[in-house]
N, C-alpha and C positions, 0 to 999 in steps of 0.2 A: 344625529350623525346625517350629515349630508348625503343626499342620493342623487344619482345620476339624474333622474327626473327633475329633481330640484334645480340643477344646474340648467336644464333645458328650458325649464319655465322661465328662470330668472334671464337667461340670454334671448328666450323667444324663438327657441328652435325645436326641431324634433330630438327627441333622445338619441335615436340612432346617429344623428349629426354630431352630437357630444362625444358619444363612443368613437366615431371615427376620428374626431380631432385628437381625441386623448390617446387613441391608440397608434397614431400616425399612421393611419391606413394608406399603403401605397396606391395611388391613383384617385384617391379621395377625391372629388371636385367641391373644395370649400374655398369661400374667399378669405384670404389671407386675414383680413380684419374680423371676421367671424371666428376663425381658428385662434386669434389671438385673444379674443374676448374670453371665450370658453377657457382657453389655459390660464389666463389671469384669475378667472373668477374660481376656477379649480385651487389655484395655488392660495388665493386669498381665503377660501372657506376652509382649506384643508382636506379637502376630497381626497379619497382613497377608494380605488375600483375595488369591488366585492369579487375576490378571488374564485370564490365557489360559483356566482353566477356566469361568471367569464368563462371558466372551465366547461359549464354545462352548455353553453353556447359554442365554443370553439373546439371542445373536446382535447383540450390542452390545459395543463395545469402550470406550466412553467416550473414545475419543482422536478428535482431528480433525487432519487434514492440512493445514499453511499452506504455500503455494508462493509463494515471492518470488524475484525476478530478481537482486537483489544484496544481501546482508544486510550488507556493510559500508558501504552507503549509509544515514546515518542516519535517512532517511525510512522505511525499513522496519522499522529497530529500533524506532522510537516507535510505529509501526504495530503491530509485533508485541507490545509491552508492553501496550498497549490491548488486544489479543485475548486475550492470555494473562489478563489480569485479568477479562475478561467472561466466558471460557470457564470459568476455575475457580471463579467464583462460581456457574456452573451444573452444577458437577459434571464437568467435563471437563478432559483434559490435550490439549495439542498436540505435534505432531511437526513441525518445521522442516524445510522443503525448499529449499535454495539452488539455483536452476537457472542462473546465471551468463546469465539472458535468452537462453538457447540453447533451440531446438527440440528437439534431440536428449535433453538433459539433461530437461528438460520431459516428454517423453514416457516415460522412463526412470522418473521418480519417479511418475508417474501409473500405470504398470503394476505398481510395487510396492505403492503406496498401495492400489490398487483389489483387491490380493488378499485382502481382508477385514481389513485392519490398521487401517483407520480407519473412523469412522460417516459423516464428512462432510468436504469439502474447502473450503477459502477459497483462491482462485487470484488471486494479484497479478501473475501472468506473462501474461496475455491479449494476443495480438497478432492483429490482423485479418489475415486471410487465411492463417492457421497452421492446417495441416491436424490438429495436434495435439489442437486444441479439440474436433474431432470425437469424440475418445475420451471426454470427459467424460459425455456422456448414456450411452455404453454400459457405463460402469462401475456404472451402477445407484446412484449415490450422490449424496444430495444436494449440491449445492454452491453458493457465492456468488462472484461475481467481484467483485475490490476494486481500486479506483482506475484500473482499467482494464475496457473492455468487448469483447466479442467481436462477430461479424458477425451472430449470432441475435437477434432482438428479443424473443424469450421467456425470455431468461435473467434469473435473478436478479443484481442487481449494486448496490454502494454506489461511487459515485463521487463527484468533487467537481466542480462546475460549471467546467470547463475553458474552455467558450466566454465565460462571463462574465470570468475571469481575464485570457485574451488581450484582450479588448476594455479592460479596466481599464488594461492596460500600455499600449495604444495611446493611450488618452485621455490618459494621464499624461505620456507623452513627448512628444506634439503640445503639449500646453497648456505645456511647458517650452521650447516653441520649436523643438524638433528637428524637421528635415525628412530628413536623411539617417540613417536609422534601419536596423539591420541585425537579423538573428536567427541565433543558433546554435541549430540545429535539433536535435530529439531523433529517436528512430528513427520514420520515417515510417509505420511499420505499429504503433505503439502508438497506441490511443485518445487517451490523454490528451495527449500532446505534439502528436499531429496536430491535434487540434481546438482546441488552443491555437493554433496557427500559423494555421490557417484563421479563426479570429475576428480574431486580431490582423492580420491581412492584409485582412480584409474591412473591419475598423472603420477602419484606416489609410485605405483607398479613400474610405471615407464622409467622413472628414475632411479629404480633399483632399491625402494625402499617400501616394500608393502606394508600396508596399514593392517596390524593385526586387529583381529576381531574382538579380542578382550579390551582393546583399546578404544572400542566405539561404544560408548555408553548411552543410554537414553537420557533425554533432556527434555527440552520444551523450548519456549521462547521468552522466559522470565528470568530475572535474577535467581529467584528461587531455584529453578531448574539447573541453572549454572552452580549453584551452591550445592545442590544433590549430586551432580554429575562428577564435579571436583571431588567430594568427599568421596564417591566411589572410587576413583582413580588413586587417590592417596591411602586408600584402604588394601590396594593390591601390593603383594611383596615388593620391599625396596627396589630390587634389580629389574622388576618390570613396571616400575612407574614412569610415567612419559616424562620426556625433557621439554616438551612442547605440545601445546594443546589449541587445538582450533575449533572454536564456539561457533554454535548456530548463528548466534547474532550477537550484537554487542553487549545487550543486557545480560544474556548468557556468560559472557566473558567478564563483564564486571562481577557477577556473582560468583564465578570461578576465581577470580582473583582474590576476592575477599576470603575465601576460604584457604586458598592457598597461604595468604600473608598470614591469617590466624594459625596456621600449621607450622610457621617459622620459616617458610621458603622465602628467599629473595627473588624479585622478580626486577629484571628478567635473567639474573644470573643462574639461579636454579631451576627456572621454568619459564619459557618464552608462552605468550597467549596472543592469540589473534581473534578478532571478533569479525563482524559482517553488518554492513549497513552505513557505518559512519554517522551515527546520531552526533549531535552536539557534545553530548557529554563524553564520548569517546576522547576528546582533546582536553579533556577537564580533570580526569581520573588521574591517580596516582600509581603507577607509571602511566603515562598517556599510551593509549591504546592503538596498536597497528590493526588496522581494518581494511576491510574492502569498500570502497566508497560506492554507493548507489545513487544515481541522480534522481532523487526522490522528487524534487521540485518538477522537473520534466516528466518525469512519471506521472505525476498526477495532472499535469498540463495536458500532456499527450492525450492520456486517456479521456479527459473531458471535453477536448476537441474532436476527439473521434467518437464519442457519444453523441455530442450535438450534431457533428456532420452528419451522422445516422439516423437521428432525428429528422433533419431537415430534409435529407433525401429519401428517407423511408427506403433504403436500398436493401433487399434481401441478400443477394450473394456478396460473398466477401472476396476482397481481393488482398494483394501484399501489403497494402498500406493499412490494412485493419488486423495486422499482426506485427507487432513491433516489439523489437529485443534491443533494449539500450545498453550501450557500453559500460563497464565499470572499471574500476581501478584501484591498485593495492596503494594504501597510505602507510607508510612506514614511520612508526613512533618508538617510543620508547619501552613498549612493553615485549619486545623481540629482540634477541641479541645472539651473536654467536657461540656455539655450545663450548663452554669453558674446558679445557683439557681435563680428561678423567670425568668428564660428567655424564659420559653414556656407560661408564663402568657400573 
């Protein structure tokens, strides 16, 4: 393996000169011919810098940790792609950590990453009331929360407007004539799903269609959670069953629709279903899924740029630009329809 000192010996310069040439150090006084010879020899020999040695010298790894709750969820795959593109353009690489939305796994990853392995963190696993979040400031690493918020008001975050999303769903279903509306809920301590439910409930009440407590069933963020939630709703006496369901996300909606179809319900004639996020699968299931579109690519890009800016500026206080709420929009497809006459009887 070619080492930096080998390049220096072949070119006839000091190793520090090679280092400055390869790093493109600003203000480095190097003759253009010398720089060209070093770069050509490095390319010819396949020289790769020792990341560990460089990090020990610069106290920077050029690595960022990204913590997500479920990498099998297409939402986070899309988010991660945008993060990787934005960070790579800035000269950083990412280390992905999957927490399974488990506090213990989250804490374990934080302890390892906080041992000097990364320069900063993008955290998509925050849960309100989770004591693990208190570890973040102690790591002395810049971090940005993505898609979820924590308990502190001074944290940097990039989220979507979940309150607006919940209101959009409520208005859509009521406009279609639905009055018995259910919700398959996500984790109550995840700010994203809790905010959606609160806004959905409040807007329904404003529209004169209060959300009955027994029509809010616990779920999660997976297809299996949607299956369990829909099974619970179908177990209700016929007069109490909903004519429309708002699911915590698209995967939950897809699981719920599968159970409804298996029970002989026609979608959307007998039951309208709305999801959240607009993952690619939402436009491919049958019927195609009405959902709230979250700008996943922009969320990943903005969060990455914010973290890199904080790394470059090492700025402690936050300003408004460090807390971003992105707009959402309702995408109406075939899984929702006006309530048929007699459908609410």
